[in-house]
NUTIMI-798764 format. One line per field, with one value per residue: residue number from 1; x, y, z of N, C-alpha, C, O in turn. Coordinates in steps of 0.1 Angstrom, whole numbers, plus 5000, padded with zeros to 4 digits. Example, Ala and Ser with C-alpha at 12.3 -4.5 7.8 and 13.67 -1.06 7.14 Angstrom:
REM residues 2
nr: (1  2)
n_xx: (5132  5128)
n_yy: (4943  4978)
n_zz: (5078  5071)
ca_xx: (5123  5137)
ca_yy: (4955  4989)
ca_zz: (5078  5071)
c_xx: (5132  5129)
c_yy: (4967  5000)
c_zz: (5078  5079)
o_xx: (5142  5134)
o_yy: (4967  5011)
o_zz: (5085  5080)
***
This chain:
REM residues 282
nr: (1  2  3  4  5  6  7  8  9  10  11  12  13  14  15  16  17  18  19  20  21  22  23  24  25  26  27  28  29  30  31  32  33  34  35  36  37  38  39  40  41  42  43  44  45  46  47  48  49  50  51  52  53  54  55  56  57  58  59  60  61  62  63  64  65  66  67  68  69  70  71  72  73  74  75  76  77  78  79  80  81  82  83  84  85  86  87  88  89  90  91  92  93  94  95  96  97  98  99  100  101  102  103  104  105  106  107  108  109  110  111  112  113  114  115  116  117  118  119  120  121  122  123  124  125  126  127  128  129  130  131  132  133  134  135  136  137  138  139  140  141  142  143  144  145  146  147  148  149  150  151  152  153  154  155  156  157  158  159  160  161  162  163  164  165  166  167  168  169  170  171  172  173  174  175  176  177  178  179  180  181  182  183  184  185  186  187  188  189  190  191  192  193  194  195  196  197  198  199  200  201  202  203  204  205  206  207  208  209  210  211  212  213  214  215  216  217  218  219  220  221  222  223  224  225  226  227  228  229  230  231  232  233  234  235  236  237  238  239  240  241  242  243  244  245  246  247  248  249  250  251  252  253  254  255  256  257  258  259  260  261  262  263  264  265  266  267  268  269  270  271  272  273  274  275  276  277  278  279  280  281  282)
n_xx: (2279  2301  2316  2296  2301  2328  2327  2308  2326  2346  2334  2326  2352  2359  2342  2347  2371  2369  2355  2374  2392  2377  2375  2398  2403  2391  2400  2416  2401  2398  2420  2445  2472  2497  2526  2553  2568  2597  2611  2635  2658  2680  2699  2697  2673  2658  2660  2646  2620  2608  2607  2587  2566  2560  2553  2526  2514  2514  2498  2474  2465  2456  2436  2442  2441  2459  2478  2498  2517  2536  2568  2577  2585  2595  2576  2566  2570  2551  2527  2528  2517  2496  2479  2470  2442  2441  2452  2456  2469  2488  2503  2528  2552  2562  2562  2585  2603  2589  2566  2553  2548  2530  2509  2505  2491  2473  2452  2449  2436  2414  2401  2389  2372  2340  2334  2319  2330  2361  2389  2427  2461  2486  2520  2547  2580  2583  2597  2595  2584  2583  2571  2545  2525  2500  2503  2522  2507  2481  2493  2500  2481  2461  2463  2453  2428  2417  2417  2439  2459  2473  2496  2515  2545  2563  2586  2615  2623  2644  2676  2696  2697  2701  2722  2753  2766  2742  2725  2742  2745  2713  2707  2724  2712  2684  2692  2697  2675  2650  2626  2603  2577  2571  2552  2543  2529  2516  2521  2538  2555  2569  2590  2622  2632  2626  2621  2624  2636  2629  2615  2582  2552  2524  2487  2461  2431  2437  2465  2473  2471  2493  2512  2502  2500  2532  2556  2588  2624  2640  2625  2625  2632  2627  2602  2585  2594  2596  2569  2560  2573  2562  2533  2536  2542  2519  2499  2493  2488  2515  2530  2549  2553  2565  2577  2582  2607  2626  2654  2654  2677  2687  2684  2700  2727  2726  2731  2754  2777  2799  2789  2765  2766  2774  2748  2736  2749  2743  2712  2713  2727  2717  2690  2689  2701  2676  2657  2669  2690  2676  2663  2677  2698  2729)
n_yy: (6234  6228  6211  6189  6186  6177  6154  6138  6138  6120  6100  6089  6086  6066  6044  6046  6033  6008  5999  5997  5980  5954  5952  5950  5921  5906  5903  5881  5859  5833  5819  5795  5797  5773  5751  5744  5739  5738  5744  5751  5761  5770  5796  5801  5791  5805  5834  5826  5816  5843  5855  5835  5841  5865  5864  5852  5869  5889  5877  5874  5899  5904  5886  5858  5826  5799  5769  5753  5728  5717  5701  5693  5723  5746  5755  5782  5792  5776  5781  5810  5807  5791  5812  5829  5839  5834  5811  5772  5749  5720  5694  5671  5651  5628  5630  5631  5658  5657  5644  5658  5684  5676  5670  5693  5707  5688  5692  5716  5715  5701  5721  5734  5721  5718  5744  5773  5788  5782  5773  5781  5774  5782  5775  5779  5785  5793  5814  5832  5859  5884  5883  5879  5902  5926  5932  5912  5885  5890  5896  5867  5853  5858  5848  5823  5827  5838  5813  5813  5798  5770  5762  5787  5800  5820  5846  5859  5893  5903  5894  5900  5904  5879  5857  5854  5829  5814  5828  5826  5800  5791  5803  5793  5769  5774  5780  5756  5745  5728  5721  5728  5746  5782  5807  5845  5864  5895  5902  5923  5913  5891  5865  5849  5831  5801  5805  5781  5774  5789  5784  5792  5782  5786  5772  5757  5735  5714  5714  5713  5683  5673  5677  5667  5639  5633  5611  5605  5592  5606  5630  5654  5684  5687  5679  5700  5711  5690  5683  5706  5706  5676  5685  5706  5687  5670  5684  5706  5744  5761  5790  5819  5844  5877  5888  5911  5905  5907  5891  5886  5904  5898  5869  5866  5873  5855  5830  5831  5815  5785  5763  5767  5767  5744  5732  5744  5736  5707  5705  5714  5694  5668  5675  5676  5650  5636  5646  5634  5631  5638  5664  5682  5708  5702)
n_zz: (0815  0803  0819  0815  0785  0787  0799  0782  0763  0772  0777  0753  0742  0759  0752  0722  0724  0734  0714  0694  0704  0706  0680  0671  0685  0672  0645  0641  0645  0636  0633  0650  0670  0678  0694  0715  0747  0768  0795  0815  0846  0840  0824  0797  0794  0811  0794  0769  0780  0789  0766  0754  0770  0764  0734  0740  0753  0734  0713  0731  0730  0703  0699  0692  0695  0716  0718  0738  0744  0768  0780  0805  0817  0843  0873  0877  0853  0841  0853  0848  0818  0820  0834  0813  0795  0767  0763  0759  0780  0774  0794  0789  0793  0782  0758  0723  0702  0677  0680  0702  0686  0667  0688  0699  0675  0668  0689  0684  0663  0671  0687  0669  0658  0642  0638  0624  0606  0583  0598  0603  0614  0631  0632  0657  0667  0705  0710  0694  0694  0681  0659  0658  0653  0640  0614  0604  0607  0593  0565  0560  0568  0549  0524  0527  0535  0516  0495  0480  0490  0505  0523  0541  0538  0556  0550  0559  0557  0562  0577  0591  0620  0631  0650  0637  0626  0624  0604  0582  0578  0574  0554  0534  0533  0527  0504  0489  0486  0468  0437  0454  0450  0445  0451  0454  0474  0486  0449  0448  0468  0461  0466  0458  0466  0488  0522  0539  0560  0580  0613  0615  0606  0581  0579  0562  0570  0553  0544  0571  0572  0563  0580  0603  0598  0592  0593  0602  0602  0616  0631  0642  0639  0611  0610  0606  0584  0560  0554  0545  0518  0511  0511  0489  0468  0470  0457  0467  0473  0477  0492  0496  0518  0527  0556  0583  0610  0636  0651  0687  0707  0735  0730  0709  0718  0741  0723  0710  0709  0709  0716  0708  0679  0672  0674  0655  0629  0636  0631  0606  0591  0599  0591  0561  0559  0564  0546  0520  0490  0467  0470  0474  0461  0448)
ca_xx: (2276  2315  2314  2288  2307  2339  2321  2303  2338  2353  2326  2328  2363  2360  2334  2355  2386  2362  2351  2389  2399  2367  2376  2414  2405  2381  2404  2419  2393  2397  2435  2451  2486  2504  2539  2559  2579  2602  2623  2643  2659  2691  2702  2691  2656  2652  2661  2634  2610  2606  2602  2577  2552  2559  2548  2513  2507  2509  2487  2461  2463  2449  2426  2445  2440  2468  2481  2511  2524  2549  2576  2580  2591  2594  2563  2568  2567  2537  2518  2520  2509  2477  2470  2464  2427  2437  2462  2452  2483  2489  2513  2530  2567  2563  2569  2595  2600  2579  2554  2546  2543  2515  2498  2496  2483  2460  2449  2445  2422  2402  2393  2382  2358  2328  2331  2313  2340  2377  2401  2441  2470  2502  2531  2560  2586  2574  2604  2597  2576  2587  2566  2531  2519  2491  2506  2529  2495  2472  2496  2503  2467  2451  2460  2449  2415  2411  2416  2449  2473  2473  2505  2521  2559  2568  2600  2622  2630  2664  2682  2711  2697  2701  2736  2760  2764  2729  2723  2750  2737  2701  2706  2731  2701  2673  2696  2699  2663  2648  2614  2590  2570  2573  2544  2546  2515  2512  2526  2555  2564  2571  2606  2629  2639  2618  2624  2619  2645  2622  2605  2567  2546  2507  2483  2445  2432  2442  2477  2472  2469  2506  2520  2499  2504  2544  2565  2604  2629  2643  2613  2629  2633  2624  2587  2579  2598  2592  2558  2556  2575  2550  2521  2533  2544  2505  2494  2487  2494  2528  2534  2558  2551  2575  2574  2591  2611  2638  2659  2657  2688  2692  2684  2714  2738  2727  2732  2767  2786  2806  2778  2750  2773  2773  2739  2729  2755  2739  2701  2717  2733  2704  2677  2697  2704  2664  2648  2677  2697  2669  2650  2685  2710  2745)
ca_yy: (6229  6224  6197  6179  6184  6169  6141  6133  6135  6113  6086  6086  6082  6049  6037  6040  6028  5995  5996  5995  5966  5947  5949  5941  5909  5900  5899  5866  5845  5819  5816  5792  5797  5760  5757  5732  5747  5731  5754  5748  5772  5775  5810  5801  5789  5822  5843  5818  5819  5852  5854  5826  5851  5880  5859  5850  5882  5897  5868  5878  5912  5901  5878  5848  5813  5792  5757  5750  5714  5712  5690  5698  5735  5750  5754  5793  5795  5770  5791  5818  5804  5792  5823  5836  5831  5828  5800  5764  5742  5704  5691  5657  5650  5618  5633  5638  5667  5657  5640  5671  5691  5672  5666  5704  5708  5680  5697  5732  5711  5695  5730  5746  5713  5722  5760  5779  5795  5776  5778  5782  5771  5787  5770  5789  5786  5801  5827  5842  5872  5895  5877  5879  5911  5922  5931  5900  5878  5895  5892  5853  5848  5864  5841  5812  5830  5838  5802  5810  5792  5759  5765  5799  5797  5835  5845  5872  5903  5909  5883  5903  5905  5867  5852  5853  5814  5809  5836  5821  5782  5794  5811  5782  5756  5778  5780  5741  5737  5728  5713  5732  5761  5796  5821  5855  5873  5898  5900  5928  5907  5877  5863  5842  5815  5798  5808  5770  5773  5797  5779  5793  5782  5784  5765  5756  5721  5704  5715  5702  5668  5668  5679  5656  5625  5630  5600  5607  5587  5620  5634  5665  5699  5681  5680  5712  5712  5679  5684  5715  5696  5668  5693  5705  5673  5664  5694  5716  5754  5762  5803  5827  5858  5884  5893  5917  5896  5905  5880  5893  5908  5890  5854  5864  5872  5839  5820  5835  5805  5775  5748  5766  5767  5730  5728  5745  5725  5693  5706  5714  5681  5660  5675  5672  5636  5631  5645  5631  5642  5643  5673  5692  5711  5702)
ca_zz: (0801  0799  0828  0805  0772  0792  0807  0771  0752  0778  0776  0737  0746  0765  0740  0710  0728  0736  0700  0690  0710  0703  0666  0677  0691  0663  0636  0643  0654  0630  0638  0662  0676  0686  0699  0725  0755  0779  0800  0830  0853  0835  0815  0783  0796  0817  0782  0762  0786  0786  0752  0751  0778  0755  0725  0745  0756  0718  0708  0737  0726  0687  0699  0686  0706  0716  0725  0744  0746  0779  0781  0822  0823  0855  0878  0873  0836  0835  0860  0838  0810  0825  0833  0800  0789  0753  0760  0767  0781  0775  0799  0788  0794  0773  0739  0715  0697  0662  0689  0710  0677  0660  0696  0697  0664  0667  0697  0677  0650  0676  0690  0660  0650  0639  0636  0612  0596  0585  0609  0597  0621  0630  0641  0655  0680  0716  0711  0678  0695  0672  0642  0662  0651  0632  0602  0601  0609  0582  0554  0561  0566  0537  0512  0534  0536  0500  0487  0472  0497  0516  0535  0539  0543  0558  0543  0565  0548  0567  0584  0596  0633  0636  0652  0624  0619  0621  0593  0571  0576  0572  0543  0529  0536  0516  0486  0484  0488  0452  0438  0460  0442  0453  0444  0462  0480  0474  0439  0450  0476  0458  0470  0450  0477  0502  0534  0543  0574  0593  0617  0613  0590  0586  0568  0564  0574  0541  0549  0584  0576  0562  0594  0616  0592  0591  0598  0597  0611  0628  0637  0650  0633  0597  0614  0602  0570  0553  0552  0533  0504  0509  0506  0473  0457  0466  0448  0475  0468  0491  0491  0505  0517  0532  0569  0592  0617  0643  0664  0700  0712  0743  0730  0700  0730  0748  0715  0703  0717  0704  0713  0698  0664  0672  0673  0642  0621  0634  0626  0588  0584  0600  0583  0549  0557  0565  0535  0512  0484  0456  0475  0473  0448  0453)
c_xx: (2293  2319  2308  2295  2320  2332  2314  2314  2345  2346  2326  2338  2366  2350  2339  2367  2381  2363  2365  2393  2392  2374  2391  2418  2397  2387  2410  2412  2392  2414  2441  2465  2491  2516  2540  2566  2584  2617  2626  2646  2673  2689  2695  2673  2649  2650  2645  2621  2600  2602  2588  2564  2549  2549  2530  2505  2506  2499  2472  2458  2454  2440  2430  2447  2453  2471  2494  2510  2540  2554  2579  2589  2587  2583  2559  2562  2553  2528  2513  2516  2496  2470  2463  2452  2428  2444  2457  2467  2480  2501  2518  2547  2572  2571  2579  2591  2590  2563  2545  2543  2530  2503  2494  2491  2471  2448  2439  2434  2413  2394  2386  2372  2348  2322  2327  2317  2353  2387  2415  2448  2483  2513  2542  2566  2583  2583  2605  2581  2572  2576  2550  2528  2507  2492  2511  2516  2488  2481  2496  2488  2457  2451  2450  2431  2406  2412  2427  2463  2464  2481  2512  2535  2564  2585  2607  2629  2645  2667  2694  2707  2699  2718  2742  2762  2752  2724  2727  2743  2723  2699  2712  2717  2688  2679  2696  2686  2658  2632  2604  2587  2567  2564  2541  2533  2519  2523  2540  2560  2570  2588  2609  2634  2630  2624  2621  2626  2640  2613  2590  2562  2529  2499  2465  2444  2437  2457  2481  2477  2488  2513  2515  2502  2520  2547  2582  2610  2637  2635  2618  2626  2625  2606  2579  2586  2595  2578  2552  2562  2565  2538  2522  2537  2529  2497  2487  2494  2505  2533  2542  2552  2563  2569  2584  2592  2625  2641  2662  2672  2695  2693  2698  2727  2738  2735  2747  2776  2788  2795  2767  2752  2770  2758  2729  2736  2746  2724  2704  2716  2721  2695  2679  2695  2687  2654  2654  2678  2689  2660  2662  2690  2720  2752)
c_yy: (6224  6214  6186  6175  6174  6156  6129  6127  6122  6097  6080  6079  6065  6041  6032  6031  6012  5990  5988  5983  5957  5942  5944  5929  5899  5896  5885  5857  5828  5814  5810  5793  5782  5760  5746  5744  5733  5740  5748  5761  5772  5791  5810  5799  5802  5834  5839  5818  5830  5859  5849  5836  5863  5876  5859  5861  5890  5890  5872  5890  5913  5892  5864  5838  5808  5780  5757  5737  5713  5701  5687  5710  5735  5755  5771  5801  5790  5781  5804  5820  5799  5801  5831  5829  5825  5814  5785  5754  5729  5702  5672  5655  5639  5620  5638  5650  5668  5653  5652  5681  5689  5670  5683  5708  5701  5685  5710  5727  5706  5708  5736  5735  5718  5736  5761  5781  5786  5781  5775  5780  5776  5780  5779  5787  5794  5811  5837  5851  5883  5894  5878  5892  5914  5926  5917  5888  5879  5892  5875  5844  5846  5859  5826  5815  5832  5822  5800  5803  5778  5756  5774  5796  5812  5835  5860  5880  5906  5898  5887  5905  5888  5865  5849  5838  5809  5814  5828  5804  5783  5794  5801  5774  5760  5777  5767  5737  5738  5718  5717  5747  5774  5809  5832  5861  5883  5900  5909  5923  5895  5876  5851  5828  5815  5798  5793  5765  5781  5788  5778  5788  5781  5780  5761  5738  5708  5703  5707  5690  5666  5669  5667  5642  5625  5620  5602  5600  5598  5621  5645  5679  5696  5683  5691  5718  5704  5681  5694  5710  5683  5677  5696  5697  5667  5674  5702  5732  5759  5779  5810  5841  5868  5888  5899  5911  5898  5896  5892  5891  5899  5874  5851  5861  5859  5828  5822  5827  5794  5764  5752  5766  5751  5725  5732  5738  5712  5695  5705  5703  5669  5660  5671  5657  5629  5632  5638  5640  5649  5658  5684  5695  5710  5713)
c_zz: (0794  0806  0818  0795  0777  0790  0792  0762  0760  0779  0759  0734  0745  0754  0726  0713  0728  0725  0694  0696  0708  0686  0662  0675  0683  0651  0629  0646  0649  0629  0650  0663  0681  0687  0710  0732  0762  0782  0816  0839  0850  0826  0804  0783  0800  0803  0778  0766  0789  0776  0749  0757  0769  0743  0730  0746  0741  0714  0716  0732  0709  0688  0696  0697  0705  0724  0724  0747  0755  0780  0796  0823  0839  0862  0877  0860  0835  0843  0852  0825  0810  0829  0823  0796  0776  0751  0770  0765  0782  0779  0797  0783  0788  0761  0733  0710  0684  0671  0694  0700  0671  0674  0698  0687  0664  0678  0691  0668  0660  0687  0682  0654  0651  0639  0624  0601  0593  0592  0599  0615  0617  0637  0642  0668  0692  0714  0702  0684  0689  0661  0647  0662  0640  0617  0595  0597  0593  0572  0549  0558  0555  0527  0514  0532  0523  0492  0483  0479  0506  0526  0529  0547  0547  0552  0549  0555  0552  0581  0594  0612  0639  0643  0637  0617  0617  0609  0581  0565  0573  0558  0531  0522  0524  0500  0481  0482  0470  0453  0446  0453  0448  0448  0459  0463  0489  0461  0441  0460  0474  0459  0461  0455  0487  0511  0543  0555  0585  0599  0612  0599  0595  0575  0571  0566  0566  0545  0564  0586  0568  0574  0603  0610  0590  0598  0592  0609  0622  0636  0646  0643  0618  0600  0609  0590  0560  0547  0544  0519  0503  0504  0492  0467  0458  0461  0455  0471  0486  0481  0502  0507  0532  0546  0577  0607  0624  0657  0678  0704  0722  0741  0719  0707  0736  0738  0707  0709  0704  0701  0705  0683  0662  0669  0662  0632  0622  0631  0609  0583  0584  0593  0567  0547  0555  0553  0521  0499  0470  0458  0476  0460  0459  0454)
o_xx: (2295  2325  2314  2298  2321  2333  2315  2314  2351  2352  2326  2338  2371  2354  2338  2372  2388  2370  2366  2399  2399  2377  2394  2427  2395  2382  2409  2417  2389  2417  2443  2471  2487  2522  2530  2569  2579  2628  2619  2637  2679  2678  2686  2664  2640  2639  2635  2612  2588  2593  2579  2554  2538  2539  2522  2493  2495  2489  2462  2446  2447  2434  2421  2453  2460  2468  2501  2501  2551  2546  2585  2600  2580  2578  2547  2553  2543  2522  2501  2511  2487  2458  2452  2451  2420  2442  2455  2474  2470  2510  2513  2553  2584  2581  2582  2579  2583  2552  2534  2533  2522  2492  2482  2482  2460  2436  2427  2423  2401  2384  2378  2365  2345  2310  2330  2312  2358  2393  2414  2442  2489  2513  2546  2560  2581  2577  2613  2570  2563  2574  2542  2528  2504  2483  2506  2515  2490  2476  2493  2486  2448  2442  2442  2423  2394  2406  2431  2474  2453  2478  2516  2536  2572  2592  2605  2637  2654  2660  2699  2718  2700  2727  2737  2760  2751  2717  2719  2739  2719  2692  2707  2713  2684  2673  2695  2684  2662  2627  2594  2594  2559  2569  2537  2526  2524  2535  2552  2571  2575  2596  2600  2637  2625  2635  2615  2624  2645  2604  2585  2566  2523  2502  2459  2453  2441  2461  2490  2484  2493  2519  2522  2507  2523  2543  2586  2605  2638  2635  2613  2615  2618  2599  2567  2582  2590  2576  2541  2555  2562  2535  2513  2533  2526  2485  2475  2506  2502  2536  2542  2547  2566  2557  2595  2583  2634  2634  2670  2679  2706  2700  2705  2734  2748  2743  2751  2785  2782  2792  2760  2742  2765  2756  2717  2728  2742  2720  2699  2709  2718  2691  2671  2688  2685  2646  2646  2672  2692  2652  2658  2688  2722  2764)
o_yy: (6218  6206  6176  6163  6163  6149  6117  6116  6114  6086  6068  6069  6056  6030  6021  6023  6004  5980  5977  5975  5947  5930  5936  5924  5888  5886  5880  5847  5817  5804  5817  5787  5780  5768  5739  5755  5722  5741  5742  5770  5776  5796  5818  5803  5808  5841  5845  5819  5828  5868  5855  5839  5867  5882  5865  5862  5897  5896  5872  5892  5923  5890  5856  5841  5812  5779  5761  5735  5711  5692  5676  5708  5728  5762  5772  5809  5798  5789  5808  5830  5802  5800  5837  5817  5816  5807  5784  5753  5725  5706  5662  5656  5638  5615  5650  5654  5678  5658  5655  5688  5697  5668  5686  5715  5705  5683  5713  5733  5708  5705  5745  5739  5723  5740  5754  5779  5783  5792  5767  5783  5776  5779  5786  5786  5805  5821  5847  5850  5891  5904  5879  5896  5905  5924  5912  5882  5872  5882  5871  5835  5838  5861  5821  5806  5830  5822  5788  5803  5778  5750  5773  5791  5815  5825  5870  5876  5910  5895  5880  5907  5886  5873  5843  5837  5800  5806  5825  5800  5772  5787  5801  5774  5753  5774  5765  5725  5746  5711  5710  5756  5774  5818  5829  5862  5881  5899  5905  5927  5889  5883  5843  5817  5825  5791  5793  5754  5781  5784  5768  5790  5778  5783  5763  5730  5697  5692  5699  5685  5655  5660  5659  5633  5614  5619  5600  5600  5597  5615  5645  5683  5705  5689  5690  5729  5710  5680  5692  5711  5681  5676  5692  5699  5660  5670  5705  5732  5760  5780  5807  5848  5864  5891  5893  5911  5891  5894  5902  5881  5893  5867  5840  5852  5852  5820  5814  5834  5795  5757  5744  5766  5746  5716  5728  5732  5707  5685  5698  5700  5662  5650  5664  5652  5620  5623  5636  5650  5659  5662  5695  5689  5713  5713)
o_zz: (0783  0799  0815  0794  0770  0780  0791  0756  0752  0782  0756  0726  0738  0749  0721  0705  0722  0722  0690  0688  0708  0683  0653  0668  0687  0645  0618  0650  0655  0622  0659  0653  0693  0680  0714  0727  0762  0776  0824  0840  0860  0824  0802  0775  0795  0802  0781  0758  0790  0777  0743  0750  0766  0742  0723  0742  0739  0712  0710  0730  0706  0677  0698  0707  0696  0736  0715  0754  0751  0781  0798  0829  0845  0853  0875  0857  0831  0837  0849  0821  0803  0830  0824  0793  0771  0741  0782  0755  0789  0772  0803  0772  0787  0757  0736  0711  0681  0670  0691  0703  0669  0672  0700  0690  0660  0675  0693  0666  0655  0693  0686  0645  0662  0639  0615  0589  0604  0592  0590  0625  0606  0649  0633  0679  0688  0717  0701  0679  0691  0654  0638  0673  0632  0610  0585  0585  0584  0567  0538  0550  0553  0518  0506  0529  0520  0481  0481  0475  0512  0537  0517  0558  0539  0552  0543  0547  0545  0591  0602  0618  0652  0640  0627  0605  0608  0603  0572  0554  0569  0551  0520  0511  0516  0490  0468  0478  0462  0462  0446  0452  0458  0442  0470  0453  0500  0465  0437  0463  0484  0453  0458  0449  0493  0511  0554  0560  0597  0592  0607  0588  0606  0564  0582  0563  0570  0549  0566  0595  0571  0578  0608  0617  0584  0610  0580  0620  0634  0646  0657  0643  0614  0592  0607  0586  0550  0535  0538  0509  0492  0492  0484  0455  0448  0460  0451  0466  0498  0470  0513  0497  0543  0546  0578  0615  0620  0667  0677  0705  0719  0748  0718  0705  0737  0742  0699  0714  0694  0691  0698  0676  0652  0661  0660  0624  0612  0626  0601  0573  0574  0587  0561  0538  0546  0549  0512  0496  0464  0450  0479  0450  0471  0458)
***
């Protein structure tokens, strides 16, 4: 009797675990993550590619489909990406930054064409693996599912984990942004400043059109910022939700250099120049 009881409990445990995994993998069936990659053999690429692999693993655990447009990464990384059953890899080294992001989004949109339920799309840099958690994705997609948002801009609750110069310049840029409505979801999570400089953006198919149709002279980092402004000015609902996100320590250590500070400053000045003075407070 004891043996039968143990076997019964064991089988129930297996069945319960399988059901839990199925439920966990079904909750984000309507979400497609899209991103771009380009990793060589240098130290920075090794640090970042490891984080990208972790992101895809996190997405797989949650049942999130992913599209990766790669611009010519090393074979080892590409082989790992192609091994993920939830990841679609598109290899094209001819595309520039903005073009590659639009190609990834268009592939994601095409994947969901004809689906019974509306699909939602998440852009994020591939190194932001800490963002891909059930809690973060749930709070981002909730407003889209309920029709309360067309574009969701996640806001970092805490920026202290970032490299110091990056945290300073992104906070400065966010404070200078104006003309974009901010609504909090949920109400107790309302934020006063839109974290526009935080890369990730989630949107429905209507919001996706602004990203797909974007045409800018710079067409680099601005390709994920200016469409948010365009969507707001086009009457779409742009909302902000707070998320928990920790900048990876290995990436932070790799980026605490003069060269990366120069890169951050270049991003800041060129994006502001691309958007024009009318969008920014002095």
